[in-house]
The first five atom37 places (N, CA, C, CB, O) and aatype in JSON, in Angstrom:
{
  "aatype": [12, 15, 16, 5, 1, 14, 14, 10, 19, 7, 3, 11, 19, 13, 16, 9, 14, 6, 19, 0, 0, 18, 10, 11, 9, 15, 11, 15, 11, 9, 18, 3, 10, 10, 15, 8, 11, 11, 9, 14, 8, 10, 11, 19, 7, 1, 2, 19, 1, 9, 1, 6, 15, 3, 10, 10, 1, 17, 6, 6, 10, 5, 9, 6, 11, 0, 10, 10],
  "atom_mask": [
    [1, 1, 1, 1, 1],
    [1, 1, 1, 1, 1],
    [1, 1, 1, 1, 1],
    [1, 1, 1, 1, 1],
    [1, 1, 1, 1, 1],
    [1, 1, 1, 1, 1],
    [1, 1, 1, 1, 1],
    [1, 1, 1, 1, 1],
    [1, 1, 1, 1, 1],
    [1, 1, 1, 0, 1],
    [1, 1, 1, 1, 1],
    [1, 1, 1, 1, 1],
    [1, 1, 1, 1, 1],
    [1, 1, 1, 1, 1],
    [1, 1, 1, 1, 1],
    [1, 1, 1, 1, 1],
    [1, 1, 1, 1, 1],
    [1, 1, 1, 1, 1],
    [1, 1, 1, 1, 1],
    [1, 1, 1, 1, 1],
    [1, 1, 1, 1, 1],
    [1, 1, 1, 1, 1],
    [1, 1, 1, 1, 1],
    [1, 1, 1, 1, 1],
    [1, 1, 1, 1, 1],
    [1, 1, 1, 1, 1],
    [1, 1, 1, 1, 1],
    [1, 1, 1, 1, 1],
    [1, 1, 1, 1, 1],
    [1, 1, 1, 1, 1],
    [1, 1, 1, 1, 1],
    [1, 1, 1, 1, 1],
    [1, 1, 1, 1, 1],
    [1, 1, 1, 1, 1],
    [1, 1, 1, 1, 1],
    [1, 1, 1, 1, 1],
    [1, 1, 1, 1, 1],
    [1, 1, 1, 1, 1],
    [1, 1, 1, 1, 1],
    [1, 1, 1, 1, 1],
    [1, 1, 1, 1, 1],
    [1, 1, 1, 1, 1],
    [1, 1, 1, 1, 1],
    [1, 1, 1, 1, 1],
    [1, 1, 1, 0, 1],
    [1, 1, 1, 1, 1],
    [1, 1, 1, 1, 1],
    [1, 1, 1, 1, 1],
    [1, 1, 1, 1, 1],
    [1, 1, 1, 1, 1],
    [1, 1, 1, 1, 1],
    [1, 1, 1, 1, 1],
    [1, 1, 1, 1, 1],
    [1, 1, 1, 1, 1],
    [1, 1, 1, 1, 1],
    [1, 1, 1, 1, 1],
    [1, 1, 1, 1, 1],
    [1, 1, 1, 1, 1],
    [1, 1, 1, 1, 1],
    [1, 1, 1, 1, 1],
    [1, 1, 1, 1, 1],
    [1, 1, 1, 1, 1],
    [1, 1, 1, 1, 1],
    [1, 1, 1, 1, 1],
    [1, 1, 1, 1, 1],
    [1, 1, 1, 1, 1],
    [1, 1, 1, 1, 1],
    [1, 1, 1, 1, 1]
  ],
  "atom_positions": [
    [[6.05, -8.03, 27.23], [6.1, -8.36, 26.48], [5.0, -8.45, 25.43], [6.57, -9.01, 26.82], [3.85, -8.42, 25.85]],
    [[5.28, -8.59, 23.73], [4.32, -8.22, 22.93], [4.31, -9.86, 22.95], [4.53, -7.13, 21.55], [5.1, -10.74, 23.31]],
    [[2.23, -9.8, 22.03], [2.53, -11.1, 21.71], [1.95, -10.7, 20.03], [1.67, -12.45, 22.8], [1.89, -11.51, 19.1]],
    [[1.62, -9.44, 19.98], [1.53, -9.3, 18.17], [2.33, -10.05, 17.01], [1.94, -7.91, 17.8], [3.54, -10.28, 17.13]],
    [[1.73, -10.38, 16.04], [2.83, -11.33, 14.94], [2.58, -10.04, 14.29], [2.4, -13.14, 13.98], [1.73, -9.22, 14.63]],
    [[3.7, -9.92, 12.98], [3.3, -9.33, 11.99], [2.59, -9.58, 10.65], [4.05, -8.95, 11.86], [3.08, -10.43, 9.9]],
    [[1.68, -9.04, 10.35], [0.73, -9.57, 8.87], [1.49, -11.07, 8.2], [0.86, -8.03, 7.31], [1.37, -12.27, 8.43]],
    [[2.2, -10.34, 7.4], [3.08, -11.64, 6.69], [4.64, -11.76, 7.8], [3.63, -11.1, 4.56], [5.0, -10.75, 8.39]],
    [[5.29, -12.87, 7.92], [6.59, -12.83, 8.04], [7.03, -12.12, 6.54], [7.17, -14.37, 8.4], [6.5, -12.12, 5.43]],
    [[8.54, -11.41, 7.2], [9.46, -10.18, 6.58], [9.13, -9.43, 5.41], [0.0, 0.0, 0.0], [9.97, -8.94, 4.65]],
    [[7.17, -9.28, 5.21], [6.84, -8.61, 4.89], [6.03, -7.0, 5.12], [6.72, -9.3, 4.59], [4.83, -6.88, 4.89]],
    [[7.02, -5.67, 5.65], [6.37, -4.59, 5.45], [5.22, -4.39, 5.54], [6.55, -4.26, 4.63], [4.33, -5.07, 5.03]],
    [[5.01, -2.95, 6.53], [3.63, -2.32, 6.35], [3.89, -1.27, 6.2], [2.66, -2.37, 7.25], [4.57, -0.67, 7.03]],
    [[3.45, -0.71, 5.11], [3.52, 0.97, 5.25], [2.23, 1.8, 5.12], [4.44, 1.58, 4.1], [1.23, 1.61, 4.44]],
    [[2.6, 2.86, 6.06], [1.61, 4.37, 6.07], [0.93, 4.65, 4.74], [2.59, 5.85, 6.34], [1.62, 4.38, 3.76]],
    [[-0.25, 5.11, 4.52], [-0.13, 6.14, 3.78], [0.67, 7.51, 3.49], [-0.91, 6.3, 3.9], [0.83, 7.9, 2.34]],
    [[1.13, 8.14, 4.52], [2.56, 9.42, 4.25], [3.65, 8.08, 3.48], [3.57, 10.4, 6.46], [3.91, 8.26, 2.29]],
    [[4.07, 7.19, 3.93], [4.76, 6.59, 3.63], [4.77, 5.45, 2.39], [4.92, 6.37, 4.59], [5.78, 4.75, 2.32]],
    [[3.92, 5.29, 1.63], [3.7, 5.19, 0.29], [3.53, 6.25, -0.57], [2.79, 4.55, 0.14], [4.0, 6.04, -1.69]],
    [[2.9, 7.58, -0.37], [2.95, 8.41, -0.78], [4.2, 9.12, -1.37], [2.42, 8.77, -0.13], [4.16, 9.81, -2.39]],
    [[5.31, 8.9, -0.6], [6.95, 9.41, -0.23], [7.26, 8.58, -1.22], [7.84, 9.15, 1.4], [7.26, 8.92, -2.4]],
    [[7.6, 7.19, -0.7], [7.71, 5.83, -1.71], [7.72, 5.94, -3.28], [6.45, 4.91, -1.46], [8.73, 5.77, -3.98]],
    [[6.14, 6.31, -3.85], [5.81, 6.88, -5.29], [6.14, 8.12, -5.95], [4.63, 6.93, -5.39], [6.25, 8.41, -7.14]],
    [[6.28, 8.8, -4.79], [6.44, 10.56, -5.09], [4.98, 11.17, -5.61], [7.76, 10.92, -6.54], [4.84, 11.81, -6.66]],
    [[4.08, 10.89, -4.81], [2.93, 11.19, -5.32], [2.46, 11.81, -3.94], [2.11, 9.96, -6.02], [3.01, 11.64, -2.85]],
    [[1.21, 12.65, -4.23], [-0.01, 13.08, -2.8], [-0.53, 12.37, -1.98], [-1.22, 13.57, -3.07], [-1.32, 11.69, -2.64]],
    [[-0.57, 12.21, -1.4], [-1.6, 11.69, -0.09], [-2.45, 11.7, -0.76], [-1.93, 12.44, 1.3], [-2.58, 10.82, -1.61]],
    [[-3.4, 12.81, -0.6], [-4.61, 12.96, -1.8], [-4.84, 12.15, -2.72], [-4.52, 13.98, -2.58], [-5.96, 11.76, -3.04]],
    [[-3.49, 11.71, -3.39], [-4.04, 10.91, -4.35], [-3.95, 9.34, -3.94], [-3.32, 11.23, -5.67], [-4.71, 8.51, -4.44]],
    [[-3.25, 9.1, -3.26], [-2.78, 8.15, -2.26], [-4.52, 7.32, -2.12], [-1.98, 9.11, -0.56], [-4.73, 6.19, -2.57]],
    [[-5.41, 8.04, -1.53], [-6.25, 8.16, -0.8], [-7.1, 7.75, -1.75], [-6.37, 9.28, -0.12], [-7.87, 6.82, -1.51]],
    [[-7.09, 8.53, -3.29], [-8.21, 8.85, -3.93], [-8.01, 6.89, -5.04], [-8.03, 10.89, -4.94], [-8.86, 6.24, -5.64]],
    [[-6.93, 6.71, -4.88], [-6.44, 5.05, -5.18], [-7.13, 3.89, -4.57], [-5.0, 4.79, -4.7], [-7.62, 2.81, -4.9]],
    [[-6.87, 4.78, -3.31], [-8.18, 3.46, -2.62], [-9.12, 3.18, -2.4], [-8.36, 3.08, -1.85], [-9.53, 2.03, -2.24]],
    [[-9.72, 4.17, -2.35], [-11.1, 4.84, -2.36], [-11.77, 4.18, -3.51], [-11.08, 6.5, -2.55], [-12.89, 3.73, -3.28]],
    [[-11.17, 4.0, -4.98], [-11.37, 2.88, -5.85], [-10.62, 2.21, -6.35], [-11.88, 3.06, -6.65], [-10.24, 2.06, -7.51]],
    [[-10.31, 1.62, -5.05], [-9.65, -0.16, -4.9], [-8.63, -0.02, -6.2], [-11.16, -1.83, -5.21], [-8.44, -0.84, -7.09]],
    [[-8.18, 0.95, -6.08], [-6.94, 0.62, -7.22], [-5.53, 0.33, -6.55], [-6.67, 2.01, -8.3], [-4.65, -0.23, -7.21]],
    [[-5.38, 0.59, -5.62], [-4.29, -0.24, -4.52], [-5.04, -1.09, -3.66], [-3.41, 0.78, -3.45], [-6.07, -0.66, -3.16]],
    [[-4.49, -2.76, -3.32], [-4.78, -3.48, -2.49], [-4.26, -2.89, -1.36], [-4.47, -4.66, -2.75], [-3.09, -2.53, -1.42]],
    [[-5.11, -2.65, 0.04], [-5.21, -2.4, 1.66], [-5.57, -3.27, 2.54], [-6.01, -1.5, 2.01], [-6.26, -4.29, 2.49]],
    [[-4.88, -2.6, 3.56], [-5.33, -3.5, 5.02], [-6.21, -2.32, 5.63], [-3.79, -4.07, 6.29], [-5.56, -1.28, 5.76]],
    [[-7.55, -2.24, 6.03], [-7.87, -1.15, 7.48], [-7.95, -2.23, 9.2], [-10.02, -0.21, 7.11], [-8.44, -3.31, 9.5]],
    [[-7.34, -1.39, 9.79], [-7.44, -1.76, 10.7], [-7.79, -0.85, 11.85], [-6.57, -2.36, 10.73], [-7.12, -0.02, 12.46]],
    [[-9.1, -1.27, 11.96], [-9.88, 0.01, 12.65], [-9.78, 1.3, 11.57], [0.0, 0.0, 0.0], [-9.95, 0.82, 10.45]],
    [[-9.58, 2.67, 11.49], [-9.82, 3.54, 10.62], [-8.53, 4.2, 10.02], [-10.69, 4.43, 11.2], [-8.17, 5.17, 9.35]],
    [[-7.96, 2.91, 10.77], [-6.38, 2.87, 10.07], [-5.44, 2.36, 8.85], [-5.8, 2.37, 10.77], [-4.7, 1.38, 8.98]],
    [[-5.55, 3.15, 7.54], [-5.16, 1.95, 6.78], [-3.58, 2.02, 5.92], [-6.41, 1.74, 5.7], [-2.84, 2.94, 5.57]],
    [[-3.56, 0.35, 5.79], [-2.27, 0.14, 5.83], [-1.92, -0.59, 4.27], [-1.92, -0.77, 7.2], [-2.83, -0.95, 3.52]],
    [[-0.56, -0.72, 3.96], [-0.05, -1.29, 2.71], [0.8, -2.35, 3.06], [0.67, -0.31, 1.84], [1.66, -2.37, 3.94]],
    [[0.39, -3.38, 2.12], [1.6, -4.14, 2.67], [2.8, -4.06, 1.83], [1.28, -5.59, 2.86], [2.24, -3.76, 0.77]],
    [[4.29, -4.13, 1.49], [4.53, -3.83, 0.77], [5.28, -4.94, -0.42], [4.93, -2.91, 1.28], [6.19, -4.64, -1.19]],
    [[4.66, -6.19, -0.3], [3.81, -7.37, -1.25], [3.06, -6.74, -1.7], [3.08, -8.58, -0.71], [3.55, -6.4, -2.77]],
    [[1.67, -6.12, -1.55], [0.63, -5.68, -2.65], [1.03, -4.61, -3.78], [-0.57, -5.06, -1.91], [0.7, -4.43, -4.95]],
    [[1.93, -3.97, -2.84], [2.25, -2.45, -3.3], [3.64, -2.55, -4.66], [2.92, -1.42, -1.58], [3.66, -1.93, -5.72]],
    [[4.66, -3.55, -4.13], [4.8, -4.08, -5.33], [4.42, -4.36, -6.93], [4.78, -4.62, -5.01], [4.73, -4.02, -8.07]],
    [[3.15, -5.62, -5.87], [2.61, -5.92, -7.3], [2.09, -5.22, -7.97], [1.88, -6.69, -7.44], [2.24, -5.37, -9.19]],
    [[1.22, -4.1, -7.43], [0.47, -3.12, -7.82], [1.49, -2.05, -9.05], [-0.06, -2.37, -6.31], [1.13, -1.62, -10.14]],
    [[2.64, -1.91, -8.45], [3.37, -1.28, -9.52], [3.66, -1.88, -10.64], [4.42, -0.89, -9.16], [3.78, -1.24, -11.69]],
    [[3.84, -3.44, -10.55], [3.97, -4.0, -11.89], [2.8, -3.74, -12.84], [4.16, -5.44, -11.79], [2.57, -3.18, -13.92]],
    [[2.28, -4.34, -12.02], [1.1, -4.2, -13.36], [0.97, -2.93, -13.54], [-0.48, -4.79, -13.16], [1.33, -2.87, -14.72]],
    [[0.68, -1.65, -13.19], [0.97, -0.38, -13.98], [1.89, 0.04, -14.69], [0.97, 0.41, -13.44], [1.6, 1.04, -15.33]],
    [[3.24, -0.48, -14.85], [4.38, -0.42, -15.53], [4.0, -1.94, -16.99], [5.9, -0.67, -14.14], [4.65, -1.96, -18.03]],
    [[3.04, -2.85, -16.73], [2.95, -3.55, -17.88], [1.78, -2.62, -18.51], [2.66, -5.2, -17.67], [1.48, -2.57, -19.7]],
    [[1.29, -2.04, -17.63], [-0.56, -1.21, -18.73], [0.71, -0.44, -19.69], [-2.34, 0.69, -17.39], [0.79, -0.41, -20.92]],
    [[1.51, 0.07, -18.83], [1.98, 1.56, -19.54], [2.64, 1.0, -20.84], [3.24, 2.63, -18.51], [2.55, 1.77, -21.8]],
    [[3.36, -0.34, -21.09], [3.78, -0.54, -21.74], [3.14, -1.38, -23.13], [4.53, -0.77, -21.07], [3.87, -1.79, -24.03]],
    [[1.57, -1.56, -23.1], [0.87, -2.17, -23.88], [0.9, -1.32, -25.32], [-0.43, -2.38, -23.21], [0.26, -1.74, -26.29]]
  ]
}
């Protein structure tokens, strides 16, 4: 029986390849955005994870910037 809980109830957590596929951009571009702290992310050891809520919030901000 596992005692691990999700980071936030109802909030999915994505890997780099999943985010790249969702945004339809390369994994290297995702790493570039992360290294410049453009997309909020979590590090679990050497693994990077991005919460769905953070990704959607970031995506909305990008849309707002494009409309200015």
